[in-house]
C-alpha beads as a LAMMPS data file, in Angstrom:
LAMMPS data file: protein, C-alpha beads

194 atoms
193 bonds

1 atom types
1 bond types

-500.0 500.0 xlo xhi
-500.0 500.0 ylo yhi
-500.0 500.0 zlo zhi

Masses

1 110.0

Atoms # bond

1 1 1 -375.469 -116.022 411.010
2 1 1 -378.481 -118.107 409.986
3 1 1 -380.292 -120.859 411.810
4 1 1 -381.399 -123.145 409.008
5 1 1 -384.064 -125.681 409.983
6 1 1 -384.912 -128.926 408.216
7 1 1 -388.473 -129.690 409.249
8 1 1 -389.591 -133.155 410.300
9 1 1 -391.485 -135.213 407.754
10 1 1 -391.624 -132.860 404.769
11 1 1 -387.880 -132.231 404.800
12 1 1 -388.441 -128.623 403.752
13 1 1 -385.853 -126.117 404.934
14 1 1 -386.379 -122.571 406.198
15 1 1 -384.310 -120.004 408.112
16 1 1 -384.857 -118.534 411.560
17 1 1 -383.345 -115.140 412.388
18 1 1 -380.357 -115.073 414.731
19 1 1 -382.456 -113.151 417.300
20 1 1 -384.241 -116.449 418.012
21 1 1 -381.020 -118.029 419.341
22 1 1 -381.102 -118.722 423.087
23 1 1 -377.715 -119.860 424.343
24 1 1 -377.671 -118.588 427.928
25 1 1 -380.348 -120.857 429.420
26 1 1 -382.641 -117.950 430.330
27 1 1 -386.319 -118.413 431.129
28 1 1 -388.682 -117.917 428.181
29 1 1 -391.441 -115.338 428.684
30 1 1 -394.222 -115.908 426.212
31 1 1 -395.558 -112.814 424.437
32 1 1 -399.080 -111.838 425.562
33 1 1 -400.592 -112.657 422.160
34 1 1 -399.402 -116.301 422.304
35 1 1 -401.921 -118.933 423.440
36 1 1 -399.839 -122.078 422.873
37 1 1 -396.198 -123.025 422.607
38 1 1 -395.426 -125.894 420.282
39 1 1 -391.985 -127.483 420.105
40 1 1 -389.765 -129.919 418.252
41 1 1 -386.597 -131.641 419.524
42 1 1 -383.558 -131.110 417.301
43 1 1 -380.002 -132.138 416.647
44 1 1 -377.991 -129.202 415.316
45 1 1 -374.574 -128.746 413.758
46 1 1 -372.256 -125.778 413.341
47 1 1 -371.253 -125.121 409.744
48 1 1 -367.464 -124.777 409.410
49 1 1 -367.105 -124.387 405.638
50 1 1 -369.068 -122.295 403.152
51 1 1 -370.905 -124.166 400.421
52 1 1 -373.831 -124.403 398.033
53 1 1 -375.351 -127.507 396.399
54 1 1 -373.195 -129.824 398.510
55 1 1 -372.954 -133.434 397.365
56 1 1 -373.704 -136.320 399.739
57 1 1 -370.143 -137.667 399.759
58 1 1 -368.737 -134.264 400.819
59 1 1 -371.369 -133.316 403.430
60 1 1 -369.299 -134.412 406.448
61 1 1 -366.671 -131.765 405.591
62 1 1 -369.118 -128.904 406.190
63 1 1 -369.800 -129.279 409.937
64 1 1 -367.412 -129.582 412.859
65 1 1 -369.584 -129.736 416.001
66 1 1 -373.073 -130.720 417.129
67 1 1 -375.454 -130.770 420.072
68 1 1 -379.116 -131.378 420.774
69 1 1 -381.683 -128.691 421.541
70 1 1 -385.263 -127.626 420.875
71 1 1 -387.240 -125.190 418.763
72 1 1 -390.237 -123.343 420.184
73 1 1 -393.121 -122.222 417.962
74 1 1 -395.431 -119.481 419.247
75 1 1 -399.058 -119.865 418.162
76 1 1 -401.631 -117.095 418.304
77 1 1 -405.306 -117.346 417.275
78 1 1 -404.497 -115.917 413.836
79 1 1 -401.150 -117.641 413.188
80 1 1 -400.655 -120.640 410.971
81 1 1 -397.622 -119.655 408.929
82 1 1 -394.344 -121.319 409.909
83 1 1 -392.509 -118.034 409.328
84 1 1 -394.692 -116.254 411.872
85 1 1 -394.624 -118.974 414.540
86 1 1 -390.832 -119.424 414.376
87 1 1 -389.516 -115.864 414.562
88 1 1 -390.011 -115.127 418.289
89 1 1 -386.876 -113.974 420.094
90 1 1 -385.066 -116.664 422.130
91 1 1 -387.151 -119.539 420.698
92 1 1 -384.228 -121.540 419.212
93 1 1 -382.643 -123.419 422.113
94 1 1 -379.151 -124.197 420.787
95 1 1 -377.114 -124.851 423.941
96 1 1 -373.382 -125.005 424.542
97 1 1 -371.065 -126.793 424.769
98 1 1 -370.859 -128.179 421.284
99 1 1 -369.513 -131.696 420.888
100 1 1 -367.060 -133.141 418.408
101 1 1 -368.930 -135.364 415.911
102 1 1 -367.060 -138.446 417.208
103 1 1 -369.143 -138.195 420.428
104 1 1 -372.171 -139.039 418.288
105 1 1 -370.599 -142.432 417.542
106 1 1 -371.265 -143.602 421.124
107 1 1 -374.773 -145.059 420.996
108 1 1 -374.954 -144.997 424.818
109 1 1 -375.285 -141.188 424.857
110 1 1 -378.953 -140.310 425.213
111 1 1 -380.733 -137.003 424.588
112 1 1 -383.710 -136.680 426.914
113 1 1 -386.211 -133.822 427.291
114 1 1 -388.497 -133.397 430.317
115 1 1 -391.525 -131.213 430.986
116 1 1 -392.228 -130.769 434.711
117 1 1 -390.052 -133.826 435.423
118 1 1 -391.813 -136.141 432.954
119 1 1 -389.877 -137.391 429.903
120 1 1 -391.517 -136.135 426.699
121 1 1 -388.759 -137.108 424.249
122 1 1 -385.794 -139.462 424.282
123 1 1 -383.352 -140.163 421.460
124 1 1 -383.674 -143.846 422.383
125 1 1 -387.483 -143.772 422.307
126 1 1 -389.573 -146.070 420.102
127 1 1 -389.999 -143.558 417.246
128 1 1 -386.644 -141.769 417.560
129 1 1 -383.411 -142.004 415.613
130 1 1 -381.177 -143.750 418.104
131 1 1 -377.940 -144.949 416.536
132 1 1 -374.912 -143.007 415.372
133 1 1 -375.116 -144.164 411.742
134 1 1 -378.705 -142.884 411.503
135 1 1 -377.838 -139.527 413.093
136 1 1 -374.859 -139.121 410.751
137 1 1 -377.052 -139.905 407.708
138 1 1 -379.775 -137.545 408.965
139 1 1 -377.294 -134.689 409.434
140 1 1 -375.558 -135.197 406.101
141 1 1 -378.864 -135.422 404.233
142 1 1 -379.898 -132.124 405.878
143 1 1 -376.605 -130.464 404.828
144 1 1 -377.299 -131.473 401.220
145 1 1 -380.978 -130.451 401.275
146 1 1 -380.376 -127.102 402.971
147 1 1 -377.562 -126.187 400.582
148 1 1 -379.771 -126.677 397.498
149 1 1 -381.491 -123.315 398.008
150 1 1 -379.447 -121.594 400.711
151 1 1 -375.753 -120.819 400.777
152 1 1 -374.281 -122.277 403.947
153 1 1 -371.798 -119.934 405.618
154 1 1 -369.189 -120.437 408.292
155 1 1 -370.849 -119.991 411.676
156 1 1 -374.381 -120.882 410.541
157 1 1 -376.299 -123.525 412.477
158 1 1 -378.274 -126.276 410.797
159 1 1 -381.041 -127.721 412.981
160 1 1 -382.822 -130.976 412.123
161 1 1 -386.183 -131.681 413.747
162 1 1 -386.260 -135.170 415.271
163 1 1 -390.029 -135.421 415.805
164 1 1 -393.187 -133.676 414.608
165 1 1 -394.112 -130.370 416.222
166 1 1 -396.412 -130.859 419.206
167 1 1 -398.016 -128.752 421.921
168 1 1 -395.633 -128.096 424.797
169 1 1 -397.579 -125.590 426.902
170 1 1 -400.636 -123.373 426.874
171 1 1 -401.602 -120.144 428.580
172 1 1 -403.835 -122.096 431.004
173 1 1 -400.797 -123.952 432.409
174 1 1 -399.086 -120.702 433.373
175 1 1 -395.529 -121.885 434.003
176 1 1 -393.689 -125.121 433.247
177 1 1 -390.177 -126.438 433.800
178 1 1 -388.439 -127.467 430.567
179 1 1 -385.195 -129.396 430.886
180 1 1 -382.936 -131.523 428.671
181 1 1 -379.772 -133.592 429.084
182 1 1 -377.329 -135.170 426.662
183 1 1 -374.254 -137.266 427.379
184 1 1 -375.124 -136.943 431.101
185 1 1 -374.720 -133.147 430.843
186 1 1 -377.446 -130.558 431.200
187 1 1 -378.372 -129.082 427.815
188 1 1 -380.889 -126.581 429.122
189 1 1 -382.972 -126.059 432.252
190 1 1 -385.469 -123.233 432.043
191 1 1 -388.977 -122.108 432.819
192 1 1 -391.543 -121.314 430.148
193 1 1 -393.711 -118.565 431.575
194 1 1 -397.025 -117.257 430.222

Bonds

1 1 1 2
2 1 2 3
3 1 3 4
4 1 4 5
5 1 5 6
6 1 6 7
7 1 7 8
8 1 8 9
9 1 9 10
10 1 10 11
11 1 11 12
12 1 12 13
13 1 13 14
14 1 14 15
15 1 15 16
16 1 16 17
17 1 17 18
18 1 18 19
19 1 19 20
20 1 20 21
21 1 21 22
22 1 22 23
23 1 23 24
24 1 24 25
25 1 25 26
26 1 26 27
27 1 27 28
28 1 28 29
29 1 29 30
30 1 30 31
31 1 31 32
32 1 32 33
33 1 33 34
34 1 34 35
35 1 35 36
36 1 36 37
37 1 37 38
38 1 38 39
39 1 39 40
40 1 40 41
41 1 41 42
42 1 42 43
43 1 43 44
44 1 44 45
45 1 45 46
46 1 46 47
47 1 47 48
48 1 48 49
49 1 49 50
50 1 50 51
51 1 51 52
52 1 52 53
53 1 53 54
54 1 54 55
55 1 55 56
56 1 56 57
57 1 57 58
58 1 58 59
59 1 59 60
60 1 60 61
61 1 61 62
62 1 62 63
63 1 63 64
64 1 64 65
65 1 65 66
66 1 66 67
67 1 67 68
68 1 68 69
69 1 69 70
70 1 70 71
71 1 71 72
72 1 72 73
73 1 73 74
74 1 74 75
75 1 75 76
76 1 76 77
77 1 77 78
78 1 78 79
79 1 79 80
80 1 80 81
81 1 81 82
82 1 82 83
83 1 83 84
84 1 84 85
85 1 85 86
86 1 86 87
87 1 87 88
88 1 88 89
89 1 89 90
90 1 90 91
91 1 91 92
92 1 92 93
93 1 93 94
94 1 94 95
95 1 95 96
96 1 96 97
97 1 97 98
98 1 98 99
99 1 99 100
100 1 100 101
101 1 101 102
102 1 102 103
103 1 103 104
104 1 104 105
105 1 105 106
106 1 106 107
107 1 107 108
108 1 108 109
109 1 109 110
110 1 110 111
111 1 111 112
112 1 112 113
113 1 113 114
114 1 114 115
115 1 115 116
116 1 116 117
117 1 117 118
118 1 118 119
119 1 119 120
120 1 120 121
121 1 121 122
122 1 122 123
123 1 123 124
124 1 124 125
125 1 125 126
126 1 126 127
127 1 127 128
128 1 128 129
129 1 129 130
130 1 130 131
131 1 131 132
132 1 132 133
133 1 133 134
134 1 134 135
135 1 135 136
136 1 136 137
137 1 137 138
138 1 138 139
139 1 139 140
140 1 140 141
141 1 141 142
142 1 142 143
143 1 143 144
144 1 144 145
145 1 145 146
146 1 146 147
147 1 147 148
148 1 148 149
149 1 149 150
150 1 150 151
151 1 151 152
152 1 152 153
153 1 153 154
154 1 154 155
155 1 155 156
156 1 156 157
157 1 157 158
158 1 158 159
159 1 159 160
160 1 160 161
161 1 161 162
162 1 162 163
163 1 163 164
164 1 164 165
165 1 165 166
166 1 166 167
167 1 167 168
168 1 168 169
169 1 169 170
170 1 170 171
171 1 171 172
172 1 172 173
173 1 173 174
174 1 174 175
175 1 175 176
176 1 176 177
177 1 177 178
178 1 178 179
179 1 179 180
180 1 180 181
181 1 181 182
182 1 182 183
183 1 183 184
184 1 184 185
185 1 185 186
186 1 186 187
187 1 187 188
188 1 188 189
189 1 189 190
190 1 190 191
191 1 191 192
192 1 192 193
193 1 193 194
């Protein structure tokens, strides 16, 4: 199983190993060499059909469920490569349950992420994608882009960053609470511990 990520802005795609998948809502213990945790909010889909070089008009056939989550990037003094910062175990927060894509059609459902109780991202924020048509287009564009170079397989996840990577926590902060909700359900609620 791959976790394929379409990065924000550049639209480039890369793969995270399946060891990065955190699905049990466990606290994240930062490795000792990490000084800062960066993050990006995501919408992700489960691939239900294998494909390569998928055309835009067929993209909706290749995923059957979605949810919102987050990707953590571990930065050390010597790290700058995306491959290095994105391979830490349990740094891909892809929570359950997964939702049927029709749930995305309700524009009243909001994805909100909080750090220590303060909202740091909302899908209805000023710079966010906020309507179902835009999310559908974003997902289907990502399916097409990712399948240009990578074969999509049944069971893979495709994650689309919804905002640029930004600093979430640093070693000086010690411990923070990191929580998200979607559709009035808890997506994740965990501590990030240095």
